[in-house]
N, C-alpha and C positions, 0 to 999 in steps of 0.2 A: 680574814683570808691572809696567805702569806704566799708571795711568789718569790722563786730564787733562780737565777739564772746564773751558772757558776761553771767555770773550768772543772773544779776540783770534783772527785767522786763524791758519792755519800753514801751513807749506810741506813736504808729504809727503816729500820726498826729503831735507829737513834733519833731520826727525824719525827718519829711520831712518839718517841717519849720526851722528845725537848718541847714537845708544842706546849703552847700556854694552858694551863690547865683549865682559867677563867674562861677562855673562848670556847672550851666545849663541856663546859658543866652543863649537866640533864643529858648527855649522849647516850643513848642505849647501845650504840654499836658505830663502828667505822670499818670502811671499805679502803683498800689500797690497791692502787695496781703499779708496778714497776717494771719498765719496758727496758730492754736490753739489748746491743749490737747482736744480730744474726750472723752467723758466718756462711750466710747462702744469700744470694737473688734469683731473680727468674733465669739469670742466664751465667752465673759464675759462682765462685767463692769468694767470699769477701776476707781479705786480710784485715782491713781497717775500715773505718769510717770517719770522715771529716765533716764535723758540723758547724755552720757559719750562723749567725744571726744579726739581726740589728737591735743595738744596744738602744734602749728606751723605747723603742717601739715594740719590741717584744716583752716588755714587760708590761706596757701598758695593754696590749691585746691580751695578756693572760690574765691581767687585772679585769678586764672587759668579760672574758668568758667566765670566770670565777664569780662575777656579779650576777651574770646572766644565769648561772647556775642557781647560785642563791634566790634568784626571783621565782625560776620554774620548779624547783626543789625544796621540799622541807628540811632544809639540812640548817646545822649549827655553825659549822666553818667549813674549810677547804685550805689545802695546801698543794701546791705545784712546785716541784724542783725538776728543772730541765739543764741539762750540761750541753757544753760545745767545745769545740776542740777537736783535738785527734783522739778517737776512741776505737779499742779493739775489741774482736768479738766477744762477748759476753760481759763486756763493761756496761754500767749502767746508763743508762740516756734519760730516763724521765721518771718520776715518780708522781703520780696523783694519789691525794687521800683526801676522805670526806668523813665528816662526824655528823651524826643525825639522831634524833630521839628514838627513829624506828629503821629499821634495816633497808627497806624498800626505796624510801627516800636516798639513802646513801649508795646503793647500789646504781640507782637510776641517773644520779648527780655525777658519780665518779665516770660512770659511761660516757655521759654525756661530755663531760671535759676531756677526755682522752681523745675521743672521736673529733671534738671541736678543736682542740689545739693542733692536732696531726695536721688538720687541713686550712687552719686559718692563722696560726701563729707564723710569723715572719723567721723561719728557719729554713736553710738550706743545707742538704746532706749531698756530700760525695762518697760513693763507695770506691774503694781501693781495692783492685783484684790483680791477677797475675799477668792479665791482658792489659793493664793501666787503669785509669781512674776515670768515672763517669757521673755525672751528676744524677740524682734519683727524681723522677719524675713523677707527675702526680698521677695517682692510680684511681679511677672513676668509684673502684669498687671501695676503697680505702676512703675516699669522700663520701660515699653511702653512709659510711660508720658501721659497716658490717650489716648494715639493715636489709641489704640484697644477698649476702653471702656471697663468697669470692675466694677463690684459692690462688695463690703465687706458685701455679705450677712451674717446675713439675714438683714441687714438695707439698704436695696435698695435705701432707698430716700436719701442715702448719696453717691448715686453712681458718680463715675467718670463722665465727659462728654468728648465725642469724640470731636478730634481737626477736624476742617472744612480744 
């Protein structure tokens, strides 16, 4: 597993290409997820997002959930890249990549990693809007990992999908 917590932007395809080949020997597939800064929230348009984290603790938590994914799913390896600092709409925030012999394990582990890191890793997000800045509070639907299905109204076309 590789964990990166960084201020600098990343290129998802370059991260995939640079991954150590010996760590993913025998992979039949890979699944990636890249999250970006949205330009909206429940109440206002987003001008920027400021992300803070707890150095050392953040990396340990990401390592813990990566190890948990490896125990739960038949995967070969995983990668998590997460940014902090001042980010603009459409900037990359997070990337999760998983390699496995078969696609089902890769899809399941990738979903697990992004869902769990979103709610358990010590990152704090502040949305900057025309009306000022506000800390992002916990969303029970997001904490459920999409299993319950919900939206961040009024933007229903951005709704979370239900797990099957």
